[in-house]
Backbone bond lengths (Angstrom), bond angles and torsions (degrees), N, CA, C in turn:
res aa  C-N    CA-C-N  psi(-1)  N-CA   C-N-CA  omega(-1)  CA-C   N-CA-C  phi
1 M - - - 1.512 - - 1.496 108.90 -
2 L 1.296 118.89 147.74 1.388 127.74 178.81 1.525 115.30 -95.52
3 P 1.266 122.93 142.16 1.479 117.67 179.87 1.531 113.18 -74.76
4 L 1.271 117.45 146.03 1.446 123.22 -175.37 1.612 104.65 -132.01
5 K 1.274 113.20 118.15 1.436 118.90 175.17 1.572 109.61 -89.49
6 I 1.285 117.67 116.67 1.441 117.81 177.34 1.534 105.08 -124.04
7 G 1.322 114.79 160.22 1.515 117.93 175.02 1.458 106.59 145.75
8 Y 1.271 112.53 179.09 1.478 124.66 178.69 1.486 110.30 -160.35
9 R 1.296 115.79 159.51 1.465 123.28 -177.13 1.601 111.00 51.64
10 G 1.267 118.20 43.88 1.373 123.95 176.91 1.542 119.25 80.30
11 E 1.366 113.07 1.07 1.403 113.89 174.77 1.526 108.47 -85.67
12 R 1.363 110.60 143.62 1.514 115.83 177.56 1.516 107.38 -134.84
13 A 1.251 115.74 136.85 1.491 121.62 174.52 1.466 108.08 -136.22
14 M 1.357 121.30 141.60 1.325 125.78 174.79 1.583 114.62 -97.85
15 I 1.323 112.84 117.42 1.462 122.09 -178.66 1.505 104.86 -119.03
16 Q 1.241 118.67 125.91 1.485 123.06 177.22 1.562 107.25 -74.45
17 R 1.392 112.71 130.54 1.418 116.65 174.21 1.590 112.90 -78.53
18 P 1.170 122.47 127.93 1.506 123.61 179.01 1.560 111.19 -65.31
19 K 1.284 117.48 156.69 1.401 122.18 176.39 1.592 112.67 -58.35
20 S 1.280 115.27 -32.37 1.456 118.47 -178.54 1.552 111.08 -63.16
21 I 1.314 113.50 -32.13 1.515 119.35 177.06 1.579 110.96 -68.71
22 A 1.367 114.80 -40.05 1.401 118.72 175.28 1.525 113.93 -63.74
23 L 1.414 113.87 -36.58 1.534 116.32 175.45 1.450 111.51 -76.71
24 F 1.323 119.36 -27.99 1.515 121.77 170.39 1.544 109.97 -56.09
25 Q 1.397 114.49 -45.89 1.440 118.15 -175.63 1.522 105.83 -65.66
26 L 1.219 120.58 -43.14 1.514 123.75 -179.07 1.557 112.28 -60.01
27 F 1.378 114.01 -49.59 1.504 118.77 -173.74 1.571 105.65 -75.14
28 Y 1.301 120.55 -38.22 1.435 119.85 -175.06 1.494 109.49 -69.60
29 S 1.353 120.51 -34.81 1.487 125.16 179.10 1.518 105.43 -68.50
30 A 1.363 118.85 -40.89 1.422 119.07 177.84 1.485 112.38 -62.87
31 Y 1.372 112.76 -40.36 1.458 115.15 176.69 1.507 112.82 -60.81
32 A 1.240 119.86 -48.66 1.433 124.05 179.50 1.531 113.64 -58.28
33 L 1.344 120.45 -41.36 1.319 126.18 -177.13 1.554 113.11 -72.86
34 V 1.391 113.22 -44.41 1.417 115.83 -175.47 1.633 107.48 -76.52
35 G 1.365 111.02 -31.07 1.461 117.24 175.38 1.457 111.73 -62.67
36 F 1.350 120.26 -42.21 1.470 122.87 176.38 1.499 113.84 -63.00
37 G 1.339 114.79 -38.47 1.482 117.32 175.76 1.500 110.59 -62.72
38 G 1.384 119.21 -46.31 1.429 122.44 -178.92 1.453 110.71 -63.87
39 S 1.295 118.12 -39.33 1.557 121.16 -179.92 1.478 108.46 -68.35
40 Y 1.334 122.40 -38.77 1.376 123.83 -178.67 1.558 109.77 -62.27
41 L 1.296 115.40 -48.39 1.455 120.59 -177.56 1.519 106.15 -64.55
42 A 1.301 119.77 -44.99 1.511 123.84 -173.33 1.579 106.85 -62.09
43 L 1.307 115.37 -42.86 1.476 123.02 -176.40 1.511 113.07 -70.82
44 T 1.289 113.61 -46.83 1.498 118.76 -175.32 1.520 114.29 -81.23
45 R 1.274 116.24 -25.51 1.454 113.52 174.83 1.606 118.42 -89.59
46 N 1.267 114.63 3.30 1.448 121.55 179.34 1.532 110.62 -94.43
47 A 1.236 122.05 116.75 1.423 127.75 -175.65 1.512 112.64 -65.23
48 E 1.346 113.90 -40.70 1.502 118.13 178.13 1.510 113.29 -63.72
49 I 1.370 114.60 -42.67 1.462 119.55 175.90 1.506 113.19 -63.90
50 Q 1.306 116.33 -38.29 1.448 121.93 177.90 1.486 109.29 -61.21
51 A 1.300 118.00 -46.38 1.473 120.55 -177.62 1.499 111.98 -69.96
52 I 1.342 119.81 -33.66 1.520 118.34 175.34 1.571 107.31 -70.87
53 N 1.283 119.02 -36.63 1.405 119.15 179.44 1.548 113.19 -65.60
54 V 1.292 114.41 -37.03 1.479 115.54 176.31 1.612 111.11 -71.01
55 D 1.253 110.98 -42.24 1.529 113.69 -178.36 1.493 111.69 -66.88
56 G 1.337 120.31 -31.60 1.397 128.00 -177.69 1.460 116.02 -83.39
57 G 1.375 119.36 -3.50 1.432 122.24 178.47 1.526 115.92 106.18
58 G 1.225 112.47 0.19 1.513 121.28 179.63 1.430 118.54 82.26
59 W 1.306 121.72 17.78 1.432 126.18 -176.22 1.525 111.62 -93.86
60 L 1.390 118.95 -24.29 1.437 118.65 -169.83 1.559 114.78 -61.66
61 I 1.276 114.10 -47.90 1.568 116.30 -178.43 1.523 112.72 -63.42
62 P 1.312 118.54 -50.02 1.489 120.76 177.61 1.486 111.05 -51.74
63 V 1.322 115.23 -53.32 1.465 120.94 -176.07 1.578 111.18 -62.84
64 S 1.271 111.34 -37.37 1.497 116.18 178.60 1.525 112.58 -68.12
65 L 1.306 118.65 -23.97 1.366 123.42 179.60 1.550 113.96 -91.30
66 V 1.282 115.70 -40.83 1.524 121.53 176.49 1.412 118.12 -72.83
67 A 1.339 121.04 -38.37 1.432 127.74 -173.75 1.562 108.51 -60.72
68 P 1.297 121.27 -49.59 1.477 118.39 177.91 1.505 112.16 -66.49
69 L 1.241 120.55 -28.22 1.442 117.50 176.59 1.603 111.31 -71.29
70 L 1.270 116.30 -38.44 1.405 119.11 176.60 1.539 109.21 -66.68
71 I 1.239 123.79 -42.38 1.458 124.52 176.20 1.504 108.37 -63.13
72 A 1.279 121.28 -41.87 1.512 120.64 177.46 1.514 109.93 -63.09
73 A 1.311 117.54 -40.35 1.482 122.21 179.30 1.566 108.91 -60.94
74 L 1.260 117.17 -46.52 1.467 121.21 -177.68 1.536 107.70 -65.44
75 I 1.317 120.09 -47.76 1.521 122.64 177.98 1.604 109.38 -55.95
76 W 1.334 112.78 -47.31 1.569 117.41 178.02 1.521 108.59 -57.02
77 F 1.380 119.30 -48.93 1.401 122.54 -175.87 1.584 114.48 -58.95
78 F 1.348 114.80 -42.87 1.456 122.48 -175.17 1.537 107.77 -76.55
79 V 1.331 117.83 -36.69 1.408 116.49 178.03 1.570 112.63 -75.08
80 V 1.283 119.98 -49.73 1.423 122.36 -175.14 1.533 115.21 -82.64
81 R 1.201 119.16 -39.05 1.412 121.58 -177.47 1.532 113.47 -92.83
82 Q 1.302 119.39 -34.08 1.461 120.69 -177.30 1.478 111.79 -104.14
83 A 1.353 117.01 -2.83 1.520 120.16 -178.65 1.572 112.17 53.61
84 S 1.287 119.74 43.71 1.384 126.38 -176.36 1.538 113.59 -86.65
85 Q 1.262 121.09 110.92 1.356 122.81 176.99 1.574 111.43 -70.96
86 V 1.290 114.90 -25.65 1.596 120.89 175.88 1.457 102.51 -61.88
87 A 1.347 122.95 -48.49 1.513 123.89 178.51 1.506 111.94 -57.86
88 A 1.313 120.23 -36.48 1.453 124.63 178.10 1.486 110.36 -62.78
89 W 1.436 114.18 -41.84 1.495 116.85 177.48 1.479 109.08 -66.65
90 I 1.288 120.38 -42.53 1.480 125.67 -178.72 1.578 107.21 -59.63
91 A 1.344 116.90 -46.29 1.453 118.04 -179.88 1.552 113.70 -64.04
92 T 1.358 112.75 -34.73 1.540 117.03 172.70 1.410 114.67 -65.70
93 L 1.301 119.90 -42.29 1.566 126.52 174.26 1.532 107.44 -57.53
94 L 1.343 118.38 -50.11 1.374 122.83 178.88 1.422 116.21 -57.80
95 F 1.386 114.88 -39.06 1.489 122.49 171.85 1.518 112.53 -54.21
96 V 1.355 112.80 -50.76 1.493 116.45 -177.98 1.543 108.85 -61.42
97 I 1.204 121.02 -40.59 1.425 126.24 -179.29 1.571 107.28 -62.70
98 N 1.373 113.67 -42.77 1.501 121.86 -178.54 1.571 107.12 -65.24
99 L 1.382 118.34 -42.91 1.340 120.58 177.14 1.562 113.91 -62.76
100 A 1.292 121.65 -37.79 1.440 125.01 173.42 1.484 108.34 -64.05
101 A 1.399 123.21 -47.98 1.287 123.99 179.00 1.500 116.69 -59.27
102 S 1.374 114.43 -32.26 1.446 120.64 172.39 1.465 116.09 -64.97
103 A 1.379 116.18 -40.25 1.437 124.22 174.52 1.544 108.06 -62.04
104 V 1.268 121.23 -45.72 1.455 125.06 178.39 1.563 107.02 -58.19
105 A 1.285 117.83 -52.24 1.414 121.53 -176.38 1.527 111.34 -61.48
106 L 1.292 117.59 -27.43 1.494 119.33 -179.28 1.534 104.73 -73.08
107 L 1.366 116.36 -40.00 1.424 121.43 -177.86 1.580 109.09 -65.59
108 R 1.243 115.71 -42.74 1.545 121.29 176.91 1.490 108.60 -60.80
109 W 1.334 118.49 -42.57 1.436 120.13 -178.78 1.561 114.48 -63.74
110 Q 1.337 111.37 -37.50 1.468 116.16 174.03 1.440 113.46 -63.56
111 D 1.384 118.12 -26.63 1.539 122.13 175.18 1.411 113.56 -84.89
112 G 1.409 115.81 -4.51 1.481 118.65 -175.80 1.502 116.71 83.37
113 A 1.340 116.72 10.63 1.442 120.40 -178.50 1.479 115.66 -98.73
114 A 1.299 117.32 3.62 1.577 118.08 177.26 1.507 108.45 -128.76
115 D 1.334 110.03 154.29 1.457 116.80 179.46 1.465 111.30 -79.69
116 G 1.359 117.51 132.82 1.436 123.04 -171.58 1.592 109.83 -67.24
117 V 1.419 117.90 -43.59 1.450 115.13 178.98 1.492 114.55 -66.44
118 A 1.307 116.14 -38.79 1.499 117.29 177.81 1.503 110.79 -66.66
119 L 1.257 119.33 -32.86 1.479 127.55 177.43 1.506 105.93 -62.62
120 A 1.372 115.55 -50.82 1.524 118.06 179.80 1.414 112.66 -60.77
121 L 1.254 121.48 -41.59 1.492 126.37 177.95 1.536 107.81 -62.73
122 G 1.307 114.11 -46.91 1.467 114.32 178.49 1.549 115.70 -60.93
123 L 1.302 116.55 -34.07 1.437 120.62 179.05 1.540 113.37 -72.67
124 V 1.422 109.73 -32.47 1.568 114.39 174.01 1.527 108.69 -67.97
125 A 1.343 113.27 -44.61 1.400 114.35 177.16 1.520 118.88 -59.97
126 T 1.384 113.68 -38.69 1.496 118.69 173.05 1.508 111.98 -59.55
127 F 1.378 116.25 -42.33 1.435 117.02 172.82 1.442 117.55 -57.69
128 F 1.369 116.28 -45.51 1.496 117.66 173.97 1.506 112.41 -58.12
129 F 1.289 116.59 -42.59 1.481 123.80 177.57 1.523 110.37 -53.81
130 L 1.438 112.99 -47.90 1.487 117.76 -179.60 1.553 111.03 -59.48
131 L 1.364 114.89 -44.24 1.446 116.78 178.42 1.484 113.02 -65.61
132 A 1.244 123.35 -33.04 1.436 129.10 174.26 1.473 113.12 -64.35
133 V 1.347 114.84 -42.39 1.471 119.74 179.58 1.466 108.39 -67.12
134 I 1.365 118.53 -42.79 1.453 123.59 -178.09 1.469 110.80 -57.55
135 M 1.365 116.86 -36.29 1.383 122.42 -176.79 1.602 110.48 -71.63
136 L 1.305 115.47 -25.29 1.539 121.93 176.65 1.468 112.82 -70.31
137 W 1.417 119.31 -20.63 1.454 116.42 -169.51 1.532 109.12 -122.21
138 R 1.414 114.06 26.94 1.548 116.91 172.49 1.488 105.50 -80.63
139 G 1.303 113.86 161.06 1.495 119.82 -178.91 1.537 111.88 -57.33
140 E 1.329 114.93 -46.39 1.445 115.46 -173.00 1.687 109.11 -67.95
141 T 1.198 119.41 -27.06 1.453 124.64 178.13 1.484 108.79 -71.13
142 L 1.367 116.62 -47.35 1.433 122.05 179.19 1.595 112.38 -59.67
143 A 1.302 111.00 -38.29 1.602 116.84 177.13 1.456 106.67 -67.52
144 W 1.324 119.36 -42.59 1.587 122.00 176.24 1.436 110.79 -56.02
145 F 1.263 119.72 -50.78 1.441 125.38 -179.23 1.588 108.49 -57.34
146 S 1.215 119.46 -46.49 1.461 125.47 175.47 1.487 116.19 -58.58
147 T 1.315 114.38 -46.19 1.438 124.08 179.73 1.563 106.99 -64.69
148 A 1.300 117.12 -43.02 1.407 119.21 -176.83 1.563 109.76 -66.41
149 R 1.333 114.56 -37.95 1.436 120.89 -179.74 1.587 110.46 -63.42
150 T 1.332 115.84 -41.76 1.429 118.11 179.89 1.545 114.60 -75.83
151 K 1.225 120.83 -11.15 1.393 128.21 176.85 1.508 114.47 -92.88
152 G 1.307 116.37 5.81 1.509 121.61 171.23 1.439 110.21 118.88
153 R 1.270 123.72 -5.27 1.502 124.67 -179.20 1.518 107.06 -103.06
154 V 1.420 114.80 138.49 1.481 115.27 -179.06 1.539 102.78 -113.05
């Protein structure tokens, strides 16, 4: 287990991070990086999105790539550094949305409207996200969230 310093207003408590949180970090980082690669390919290989990006001033693709990374970084911070179970629930909800989006992408691929490599990367990213979410709901992780809450963090 890894030490976690939590507290505020000068209070410090040492709570050991369970192994499942370390695995969450690994799987969630893999999800974010592989997902970024898949999104980059999907956005840059689509002629319609390229045209909209150029017509709109060139901001669509950069924002579409950076915003998910910022959201992933915030969820990581609140789960790992703040031991927030609310962030774990948000990550779980985002996984369900990601799973639905993956199903839609598969249907689009069957119709020939989606890039196969980008889809494959997206499916691998979804698998990493699944593993990360599973790590959030293991018994040791739930106990860790509860301990962090009783030590002054909500």
